[in-house]
C-alpha angles and dihedrals in degrees: 000000000000118000093248119113115268121230115249093253090051090050090050091048091050091049093050091049091052092045093050091047091051091049091049091050090050092049091050092045091244095310101152092187088067091055106108112192095203090054091049091052091049094047090048090052095242135112123254089251090059091050092050092045089059097034114024092187139022087250091058091052093046092049090053092048088052093048091047093047090050091048091052090048093050093043091053093068099080096046092046091051090047092052103036144036111271094257092047090048090051091048092050090047092051089051088054088047088065090065090047091049091053091051091045090052091054093045092048090053093051105039121073114252098253093051091046091050091052093046093047095044090053095050112027096088089065091060091046091051093049093049090045091055091051093048093047092051090047092051092047089053092047091243098110123053118253118247096041116116138182093268091055092053094043090052090052091047087054086079087076089071089065096052110107114235090238092064100031096109093057104030102041095059089046091054091050091049091052091049092050091048090051091052093060115103115258 
């Protein structure tokens, strides 16, 4: 979109479109092929022209859903740490990460490799920083073992990419539970 400031109704329309697209991706378990742009426009209460003005292609919409999902995941760190012990905050955050991973999987499947690389390269440090904050707080509280860093946890979370969609709902939470258990001090 152009760099000019959007009107408040345009901002609201854009937000509803992204929210509906995210909900549709979640309902379809990340199956991008099931994402019907005309149905998203209708459910968001906007015309197709409005949708295409904000998101000229499906890739543009999916990239924004990914960015928005990542922003929500990163922004969840401070409130989780304010409400929970560091290990419980990390556990809750990793549970939220499963939703993000499902969206990411769908976006990766739909966006061409070069566009995905640019999108990921521009955003991945935010995820690393959020996870680093959670790990640091957990270590400081004695709830996360020393010597574990962001890269270690991200490598472990890489196992999620091998989980078949058909068993995601049972296997992905188990993987996260095993990771959290392995993060506890011994």
